[in-house]
C-alpha positions as CSV (number, residue, x, y, z in Angstrom):
1,X,133.2,90.9,102.3
2,X,135.9,88.6,103.5
3,X,138.6,87.4,101.2
4,X,138.9,83.9,99.6
5,X,141.3,82.6,102.3
6,X,138.5,82.6,104.9
7,X,137.1,79.3,103.6
8,X,136.8,77.9,107.1
9,X,134.7,80.8,108.2
10,X,132.4,80.3,105.1
11,X,132.0,76.6,105.8
12,X,131.2,77.3,109.4
13,X,128.4,79.7,108.4
14,X,127.0,77.2,106.0
15,X,127.1,74.4,108.6
16,X,125.1,76.6,111.0
17,X,122.3,77.2,108.4
18,X,119.3,75.0,107.7
19,X,117.5,75.2,104.4
20,X,113.7,75.5,104.5
21,X,112.2,74.5,101.2
22,X,108.6,75.7,100.7
23,X,107.4,72.9,98.5
24,X,103.7,72.5,99.5
25,X,102.2,74.0,96.4
26,X,100.1,72.5,93.6
27,X,100.6,72.9,89.9
28,X,97.0,74.0,89.4
29,X,97.7,76.9,87.1
30,X,99.6,74.6,84.9
31,X,96.5,72.3,84.6
32,X,98.3,69.5,86.4
33,X,97.2,67.6,89.5
34,X,100.7,67.1,91.0
35,X,102.9,69.0,93.5
36,X,104.4,71.9,91.7
37,X,107.9,71.1,92.8
38,X,107.7,67.9,90.7
39,X,107.2,69.7,87.4
40,X,109.7,68.5,84.8
41,X,112.1,71.0,83.1
42,X,114.8,69.7,80.8
43,X,115.2,66.3,82.4
44,X,115.0,67.6,85.9
45,X,112.3,68.5,88.4
46,X,111.9,71.9,90.0
47,X,112.9,70.4,93.3
48,X,116.1,69.2,91.7
49,X,117.0,72.6,90.3
50,X,116.4,74.0,93.8
51,X,118.3,71.5,95.9
52,X,121.3,70.7,93.7
53,X,123.0,74.1,93.6
54,X,122.6,74.4,97.4
55,X,124.0,70.9,98.0
56,X,126.9,71.8,95.7
57,X,127.7,74.8,97.8
58,X,127.9,72.6,100.9
59,X,124.5,73.0,102.5
60,X,123.4,69.7,104.1
61,X,120.4,70.2,106.4
62,X,117.1,70.5,104.4
63,X,113.6,70.8,105.8
64,X,110.8,70.4,103.3
65,X,107.4,72.0,104.1
66,X,104.9,69.9,102.2
67,X,101.1,69.8,101.7
68,X,99.4,68.7,98.5
69,X,100.2,65.0,97.6
70,X,103.1,65.2,100.0
71,X,103.8,61.4,99.7
72,X,104.9,62.0,96.1
73,X,107.5,64.4,97.2
74,X,108.8,62.4,100.2
75,X,109.1,59.3,98.0
76,X,111.0,61.3,95.4
77,X,113.5,62.9,97.8
78,X,113.6,59.8,100.0
79,X,116.8,59.8,102.2
80,X,118.5,62.6,100.1
81,X,121.0,60.3,98.6
82,X,120.1,61.5,95.1
83,X,121.5,64.9,96.1
84,X,124.8,63.5,97.5
85,X,123.6,62.6,100.9
86,X,121.8,65.7,102.2
87,X,120.0,65.3,105.5
88,X,116.2,65.6,104.8
89,X,113.4,66.3,107.2
90,X,109.7,66.8,106.4
91,X,106.9,68.9,107.9
92,X,103.6,67.9,106.5
93,X,100.5,70.1,106.8
94,X,97.7,68.4,108.5
95,X,95.2,66.9,106.0
96,X,92.3,69.0,107.4
97,X,94.1,72.3,106.6
98,X,95.7,71.9,103.3
99,X,96.1,75.2,101.6
100,X,96.5,77.2,104.8
101,X,99.3,79.3,103.4
102,X,103.1,79.5,103.6
103,X,102.9,81.4,106.9
104,X,101.0,78.7,108.7
105,X,103.2,76.0,107.1
106,X,106.3,77.7,108.5
107,X,104.8,78.2,112.0
108,X,103.6,74.6,112.0
109,X,107.2,73.4,111.3
110,X,108.4,75.5,114.1
111,X,105.7,74.2,116.5
112,X,106.4,70.5,115.7
113,X,110.2,71.0,116.0
114,X,111.1,70.2,112.4
115,X,112.7,73.7,112.1
116,X,115.4,74.1,114.7
117,X,114.7,77.3,116.5
118,X,118.4,77.6,117.5
119,X,119.6,77.9,113.9
120,X,119.1,80.4,111.1
121,X,117.0,79.4,108.1
122,X,117.6,80.0,104.5
123,X,114.1,79.9,102.9
124,X,113.8,78.9,99.3
125,X,111.0,78.2,96.8
126,X,111.3,75.5,94.1
127,X,109.2,77.6,91.7
128,X,111.7,80.5,91.9
129,X,114.6,79.4,89.7
130,X,117.9,81.2,90.6
131,X,120.5,80.9,87.9
132,X,123.3,82.9,89.6
133,X,126.1,80.5,90.5
134,X,127.0,80.1,94.2
135,X,124.6,82.8,95.1
136,X,123.3,81.2,98.3
137,X,126.7,81.2,100.1
138,X,127.4,84.7,98.8
139,X,124.0,85.8,100.2
140,X,124.7,84.1,103.5
141,X,128.1,85.8,103.9
142,X,126.5,89.2,102.9
143,X,123.8,88.5,105.5
144,X,126.3,87.7,108.2
145,X,128.2,90.9,107.6
146,X,125.0,92.9,107.9
147,X,124.2,91.1,111.2
148,X,127.5,92.3,112.6
149,X,127.3,95.8,111.1
150,X,123.6,96.7,111.5
151,X,122.1,94.1,113.8
152,X,119.7,92.9,111.1
153,X,117.6,89.7,111.7
154,X,116.6,88.9,108.1
155,X,117.8,89.3,104.5
156,X,116.0,89.1,101.2
157,X,117.4,88.4,97.7
158,X,116.3,91.0,95.1
159,X,116.5,91.8,91.4
160,X,116.6,95.5,90.5
161,X,113.4,95.3,88.4
162,X,111.2,92.9,86.4
163,X,108.9,92.7,83.4
164,X,105.3,93.6,84.2
165,X,103.2,90.8,82.6
166,X,100.5,93.1,81.3
167,X,100.1,96.1,78.9
168,X,100.1,99.4,80.7
169,X,98.1,102.5,79.5
170,X,98.5,106.2,80.3
171,X,95.1,107.8,80.1
172,X,93.9,111.3,79.7
173,X,91.4,111.5,82.6
174,X,89.3,114.2,81.0
175,X,88.7,112.6,77.6
176,X,89.3,108.9,78.4
177,X,91.7,108.7,75.5
178,X,94.8,106.6,75.8
179,X,97.9,108.8,75.2
180,X,100.5,106.1,75.7
181,X,100.5,102.3,75.7
182,X,103.3,100.0,76.6
183,X,103.2,96.2,76.4
184,X,104.8,94.4,79.3
185,X,107.0,97.3,80.5
186,X,110.1,96.8,82.6
187,X,109.4,98.1,86.1
188,X,112.5,99.6,87.7
189,X,111.4,98.5,91.2
190,X,113.4,96.1,93.4
191,X,111.6,92.8,93.4
192,X,111.9,89.8,95.7
193,X,112.9,86.5,94.1
194,X,111.7,84.3,97.0
195,X,115.0,83.7,98.8
196,X,115.2,84.8,102.5
197,X,117.5,84.4,105.5
198,X,115.9,84.4,108.9
199,X,117.8,84.6,112.2
200,X,116.1,82.9,115.2
201,X,114.7,86.3,116.3
202,X,112.3,86.1,113.3
203,X,110.7,83.0,114.7
204,X,109.5,85.1,117.7
205,X,107.7,87.4,115.2
206,X,106.2,84.4,113.4
207,X,104.9,83.1,116.8
208,X,103.3,86.4,117.6
209,X,101.9,87.4,114.2
210,X,100.7,84.0,112.8
211,X,98.0,81.9,114.3
212,X,97.3,78.3,113.3
213,X,93.7,78.8,114.3
214,X,93.2,81.6,111.7
215,X,90.4,80.5,109.3
216,X,92.1,82.0,106.2
217,X,95.4,81.2,104.5
218,X,98.2,83.2,105.9
219,X,101.1,84.5,103.7
220,X,104.6,84.5,105.2
221,X,106.0,87.6,103.6
222,X,103.1,90.0,104.0
223,X,102.7,89.0,107.6
224,X,106.3,89.3,109.0
225,X,108.2,91.4,106.5
226,X,106.5,94.7,107.3
227,X,107.3,94.0,111.0
228,X,111.0,93.4,110.3
229,X,111.2,96.5,108.0
230,X,109.5,98.6,110.7
231,X,112.3,97.5,113.0
232,X,114.9,98.4,110.3
233,X,116.2,94.9,110.5
234,X,115.9,93.7,106.9
235,X,119.0,93.6,104.7
236,X,119.1,92.9,100.9
237,X,121.4,91.7,98.2
238,X,120.8,92.2,94.4
239,X,121.3,89.7,91.6
240,X,120.7,90.5,87.9
241,X,117.1,90.3,86.7
242,X,118.2,87.7,84.0
243,X,119.3,85.3,86.8
244,X,115.7,84.9,88.2
245,X,113.0,82.8,86.5
246,X,109.7,82.5,88.4
247,X,107.5,79.5,87.3
248,X,104.0,80.5,88.2
249,X,102.2,80.4,84.9
250,X,102.2,78.2,81.8
251,X,104.1,80.9,79.8
252,X,106.7,81.1,82.5
253,X,107.0,77.3,82.6
254,X,107.5,77.2,78.9
255,X,110.1,79.9,79.0
256,X,112.0,78.0,81.8
257,X,112.0,74.9,79.7
258,X,113.3,76.8,76.7
259,X,116.1,78.7,78.7
260,X,117.3,75.6,80.6
261,X,117.2,73.4,77.5
262,X,119.7,75.8,75.9
263,X,121.9,75.6,79.0
264,X,120.9,79.1,80.1
């Protein structure tokens, strides 16, 4: 990695990167009828906790992919002045196809020109809280080094393992007796935290693998990641497990509130 006296190089890489915020989800599992990104946590909303660290690192161009109750989100973000003057653009899923999945939302933003095909995209999700300081610029520089060294076209941010949310049993198949039971074991398996970097070459894969006419929702990761991995073009960077907090359930939401209220 380059030394600290290459600030101009770092700033150049940041300026050539657009942030794609996947914020079209609904807080249904929390029992709330609002966009998930507007959930409150310790005086801030999830969308704030997503954007503020990126803006502080110098990222300025933000593209928000929206769906459910999109007007609430656009009104909240407005012109971006609450985040120090970021440049905000919005791609809104057509009303007739709400819930068509992250893959279609991304392709739609490519098709309507909201995502600039000439620039790389740093893809983030407001419901994946990243507590590692300045991780996005570090991730970007790691990605750029891998582009030059290995010719990769995408990178993913990982944790080395995570807590499995259920009890796990080891069973004697002959007798049916449980010989070992572990509640919420830690799985030592590299796990994605929902932060990706895509070079423009990835957009071609999205074009070929995702159809807006598909009748079912289309996931982004399961559609294009296997293709990139098959090409040996996906790089990775690890952060500590403690620096990632997904907010997908009520329990995870309550934990996030507790951790952030204590200043994590």
